[in-house]
C-alpha positions in Angstrom: 124.8 -120.6 -63.0 121.8 -121.7 -65.1 122.5 -123.7 -68.2 120.3 -125.1 -70.9 120.5 -128.7 -71.7 119.0 -130.5 -74.8 115.8 -130.9 -72.7 115.8 -127.2 -71.8 116.0 -127.8 -68.1 117.9 -125.6 -65.6 120.4 -126.8 -63.1 121.2 -125.2 -59.8 124.8 -124.0 -59.4 127.3 -126.6 -58.3 124.6 -129.3 -58.0 125.2 -132.7 -59.6 121.9 -133.0 -61.5 122.3 -136.7 -62.3 121.4 -139.9 -60.5 123.7 -141.2 -57.8 125.5 -143.3 -60.4 126.0 -142.7 -64.1 128.1 -145.9 -64.3 127.0 -148.9 -62.4 129.7 -150.5 -60.4 131.4 -153.4 -62.2 131.6 -156.6 -60.4 135.0 -158.3 -60.2 135.0 -162.1 -59.9 138.8 -161.9 -59.5 138.7 -159.9 -56.3 135.9 -162.0 -55.0 137.8 -165.2 -55.7 141.0 -163.8 -54.2 139.5 -162.6 -51.0 137.3 -165.8 -50.6 140.5 -167.9 -51.0 142.2 -165.6 -48.5 139.4 -166.2 -46.0 139.5 -170.0 -46.5 143.3 -170.1 -46.0 143.1 -168.0 -42.8 140.0 -169.9 -41.4 141.4 -173.4 -41.8 144.4 -173.0 -39.4 142.4 -170.8 -37.1 139.9 -173.6 -36.5 142.7 -175.8 -35.3 143.0 -173.6 -32.2 139.9 -175.3 -30.9 140.5 -178.9 -31.9 142.4 -181.0 -34.5 141.0 -183.1 -37.3 140.1 -182.8 -41.0 136.5 -181.9 -40.2 137.6 -178.9 -38.1 139.9 -177.7 -41.0 137.1 -178.0 -43.5 134.7 -176.2 -41.1 137.2 -173.4 -40.6 137.9 -173.0 -44.3 134.2 -173.0 -45.1 133.5 -170.4 -42.5 136.4 -168.2 -43.5 135.4 -168.4 -47.2 131.7 -167.5 -46.4 132.7 -164.5 -44.2 135.2 -163.2 -46.8 132.8 -163.6 -49.7 130.1 -161.8 -47.8 132.2 -158.9 -46.7 133.7 -158.6 -50.2 130.3 -158.6 -51.9 129.1 -155.9 -49.5 132.2 -153.8 -50.2 132.2 -154.3 -54.0 128.5 -154.1 -54.8 126.7 -152.2 -52.0 129.3 -149.6 -51.0 130.2 -148.9 -54.6 126.6 -148.5 -55.6 123.9 -146.0 -54.7 123.6 -147.1 -51.1 127.3 -146.5 -50.5 127.2 -143.1 -52.1 124.2 -142.0 -50.0 126.0 -143.2 -46.8 129.2 -141.4 -47.7 127.3 -138.2 -48.5 126.1 -138.1 -44.9 128.0 -137.8 -41.6 131.2 -139.8 -41.4 130.1 -141.3 -38.1 126.9 -142.6 -39.7 128.8 -144.2 -42.6 131.3 -145.9 -40.3 128.5 -147.2 -37.9 126.5 -148.6 -40.8 129.6 -150.3 -42.3 130.6 -151.7 -38.9 127.1 -153.0 -38.3 126.9 -154.6 -41.7 130.3 -156.4 -41.2 129.2 -157.8 -37.8 125.9 -159.1 -39.3 127.8 -160.7 -42.2 130.4 -162.2 -39.8 127.8 -163.7 -37.5 125.9 -165.1 -40.4 129.1 -166.7 -41.8 130.0 -168.2 -38.4 126.6 -169.7 -38.0 126.4 -170.9 -41.6 129.8 -172.6 -41.4 128.8 -174.6 -38.4 125.5 -175.6 -40.0 127.0 -176.6 -43.3 129.9 -178.5 -41.7 128.5 -179.6 -38.3 130.5 -181.0 -35.5 130.1 -184.7 -34.8 129.0 -184.0 -31.2 126.4 -181.4 -32.3 126.2 -177.6 -32.6 127.8 -176.0 -29.5 129.6 -172.7 -29.1 130.0 -170.6 -26.0 129.3 -166.9 -26.0 132.9 -166.1 -25.3 134.0 -168.2 -28.2 131.5 -166.5 -30.5 132.7 -163.0 -29.4 136.3 -164.0 -30.0 135.5 -165.5 -33.4 133.6 -162.2 -34.4 136.6 -160.1 -33.3 139.2 -162.3 -35.1 137.0 -162.3 -38.3 136.6 -158.6 -38.2 140.3 -158.0 -37.9 141.1 -160.4 -40.7 138.4 -158.9 -42.9 139.7 -155.4 -42.2 143.2 -156.5 -43.2 142.0 -158.1 -46.5 139.8 -155.2 -47.5 142.5 -152.7 -46.6 145.1 -154.6 -48.7 142.6 -154.6 -51.6 142.0 -150.8 -51.2 145.7 -150.0 -51.1 146.2 -152.2 -54.2 143.5 -150.3 -56.0 144.8 -146.9 -54.8 148.4 -147.5 -55.8 148.2 -150.3 -58.3 149.5 -153.8 -57.8 152.6 -153.4 -59.9 153.5 -150.1 -58.2 153.3 -151.7 -54.7 155.5 -154.6 -55.8 158.0 -152.2 -57.4 158.2 -150.0 -54.3 158.5 -152.9 -51.9 161.1 -154.7 -54.0 163.1 -151.6 -54.8 162.9 -152.3 -58.5 163.2 -148.6 -59.3 165.3 -147.4 -56.3 168.0 -146.8 -58.9 166.9 -145.4 -62.3 166.5 -148.1 -65.0 165.6 -148.2 -68.6 162.7 -150.3 -69.7 160.3 -150.7 -72.6 156.7 -149.6 -71.9 153.5 -149.0 -73.8 151.5 -145.8 -72.9 148.0 -144.7 -73.4 146.9 -141.1 -72.8 143.1 -140.5 -72.5 141.6 -137.1 -72.3 138.2 -135.4 -72.8 137.6 -133.7 -76.1 137.1 -129.9 -75.7 137.6 -130.0 -72.0 138.5 -126.3 -71.6 135.5 -125.2 -73.6 133.2 -127.5 -71.5 134.6 -126.1 -68.2 134.2 -122.5 -69.4 130.6 -123.1 -70.5 129.3 -125.2 -67.6 131.5 -124.2 -64.8 134.2 -126.1 -62.9 131.9 -127.8 -60.5 129.7 -129.4 -63.1 132.7 -130.2 -65.3 134.5 -131.8 -62.4 131.5 -134.1 -61.8 131.6 -135.0 -65.5 135.3 -135.8 -65.4 134.9 -137.9 -62.3 132.1 -140.0 -63.9 134.2 -140.4 -67.1 137.1 -141.7 -65.0 134.7 -144.1 -63.2 133.5 -145.4 -66.5 137.0 -146.1 -67.9 138.7 -147.4 -64.8 137.2 -151.0 -65.0 137.9 -151.1 -68.7 141.6 -150.2 -68.1 141.8 -152.9 -65.5 140.2 -155.5 -67.7 142.8 -155.0 -70.4 145.7 -155.2 -68.0 146.6 -151.5 -67.9 147.8 -149.7 -64.9 146.8 -146.1 -64.2 150.1 -144.2 -63.9 148.9 -140.7 -63.2 146.0 -138.2 -63.6 147.1 -135.0 -65.2 144.3 -132.4 -65.3 141.5 -133.9 -67.4 143.8 -136.7 -68.8 144.8 -140.1 -67.5 148.0 -141.8 -68.4 147.9 -145.6 -68.5 150.9 -147.9 -68.9 151.7 -151.5 -69.7 155.0 -153.1 -68.8 155.6 -156.0 -71.3 156.4 -159.0 -69.1 156.6 -161.5 -71.9 156.1 -159.8 -75.2 155.6 -156.3 -76.5 152.8 -157.5 -78.8 150.6 -158.5 -75.8 151.1 -155.1 -74.1 150.6 -153.1 -77.3 147.5 -155.2 -78.2 146.1 -154.6 -74.7 146.6 -150.8 -75.1 145.0 -150.7 -78.5 141.9 -152.7 -77.4 141.7 -150.7 -74.2 141.7 -147.3 -76.1 138.9 -148.4 -78.4 136.9 -149.8 -75.5 137.3 -146.7 -73.4 136.3 -144.4 -76.2 133.3 -146.5 -77.0 132.3 -147.0 -73.4 132.0 -143.2 -72.8 130.3 -142.8 -76.2 127.8 -145.5 -75.2 127.0 -143.6 -72.0 126.2 -140.4 -73.9 122.4 -140.5 -73.2 122.9 -141.0 -69.5 125.5 -138.1 -69.3 123.1 -135.9 -71.3 120.2 -136.7 -68.9 122.4 -136.0 -65.8 124.6 -133.1 -66.9 123.4 -131.9 -70.3 126.8 -132.8 -71.6 127.8 -135.8 -73.7 131.6 -136.0 -73.3 133.8 -137.7 -75.7 137.3 -139.3 -75.2 140.4 -138.9 -77.3 143.2 -141.5 -77.1 146.9 -141.5 -78.0 149.1 -144.6 -77.9 152.9 -144.9 -78.1 155.6 -147.3 -77.0 159.3 -147.1 -76.4 162.1 -146.9 -73.8 161.7 -144.7 -70.7 163.8 -144.1 -67.6 161.8 -145.3 -64.6 162.7 -144.3 -61.1 161.3 -143.7 -57.6 161.0 -140.0 -56.7 160.0 -138.1 -53.6 160.3 -138.7 -49.9 157.1 -137.7 -48.1 155.0 -139.0 -51.1 156.9 -141.6 -53.1 155.9 -142.5 -56.6 157.4 -144.0 -59.8 158.2 -141.5 -62.5 158.7 -142.2 -66.2 160.7 -139.7 -68.2 162.2 -139.7 -71.7 161.4 -139.0 -75.4 158.6 -141.7 -75.3 156.6 -139.6 -72.9 157.2 -136.4 -74.8 156.2 -138.1 -78.1 153.0 -139.4 -76.5 151.9 -135.9 -75.7 152.7 -134.8 -79.2 150.6 -137.7 -80.6 147.7 -136.5 -78.5 148.1 -133.0 -79.9 148.1 -134.4 -83.4 144.9 -136.4 -82.6 143.3 -133.1 -81.4 144.4 -131.2 -84.5 143.1 -133.9 -86.9 139.9 -134.5 -85.0 140.5 -138.2 -84.5 139.4 -140.3 -81.5 142.2 -142.8 -81.4 145.7 -142.2 -82.8 148.8 -144.3 -82.4 152.3 -144.4 -83.6 153.7 -146.8 -86.2 155.8 -148.4 -83.5 152.7 -149.6 -81.6 151.0 -150.8 -84.8 154.1 -152.7 -85.8 154.0 -154.5 -82.4 150.3 -155.5 -82.5 147.5 -155.4 -85.1 144.1 -153.7 -84.3 141.4 -156.0 -82.9 138.9 -157.5 -85.3 136.5 -155.0 -86.8 138.9 -152.1 -86.4 140.8 -150.5 -89.3 144.0 -148.5 -89.1 144.2 -145.5 -91.4 147.6 -144.0 -92.1 147.6 -140.2 -91.3 151.1 -139.7 -92.7 154.4 -138.9 -91.0 154.5 -136.6 -88.0 157.6 -134.8 -86.7 157.2 -134.0 -83.0 158.3 -130.5 -82.0 162.0 -130.3 -81.3 162.7 -133.6 -83.1 164.2 -134.3 -86.5 162.9 -137.8 -87.1 159.4 -138.2 -88.2 157.1 -141.0 -86.9 154.2 -142.6 -88.7 150.7 -141.9 -87.3 147.6 -144.0 -87.7 144.0 -143.5 -86.7 141.8 -146.3 -85.6 138.1 -146.5 -86.6 135.6 -149.3 -86.2 134.2 -150.6 -89.5 
């Protein structure tokens, strides 16, 4: 399939024409701090296996922190950047070998740096066997930490806690705030440019909004076609969760809008996002056996879908229910325009709808 872009260039079928990354990986100080602390807490008691004393504890904590910080920086920055994408595009064996080699170099550097920064009173001495044991132990601990981080990112921290604690083993009712994000005109875009190109655009859009969602405390509940459903569970007050959802919706829409030129240069498409926000009670429960997940059902979810439909029909980027607006005001610089009452299909009670626009 050949297609014309604004620059009148042609693109080969199924080829991602853009650079390796439309959206640069966002650095997370929270993850770096958490894993660095994890390394220090493991390194301190491990050092006591060799000898006792405060100096040994400090040396172990320093070494553990340095190794954890180095491995984390490698994983968060390099492997999520262009280098990582190029490695993952090649043979799996090459990627794994490169990753293993990088970890070993980082671990050795951390072990040496820890002994240099906090030297022993009797000088720098380490046997080859001890060094090999330290490298092996550090590798295992680093693997556990990075794996835990990956699982958390894959499932979501709240989902893991809920599954382990059995919070939703039996269905329960709870108040939640939901945000639904989808790409404007997705069907037409897929028909015009083909599924392969469109899937690349969709993936890059999701890459762009994921760190924004995380920053505002949202948790990705599910991907449904070209849409993503995000949820907030009010732990203290509904106002905070609703405010986070409103700010997140605006930030996601503006993030993708701000990347328009880069999408155009890469795909010849400048996608736009549409957002719908609603809150209310849902029934939450674990479902499935082979693949378990937490499901949310109820009128709140149905109404959320109807609000998205209303946003599509009215050509608005961000539409929310009056219930959400009653819980939290829009952020500074954003105005709420009343769109009138809306009666979802199959319902008798109307709900107030508002559109958000930045001044």
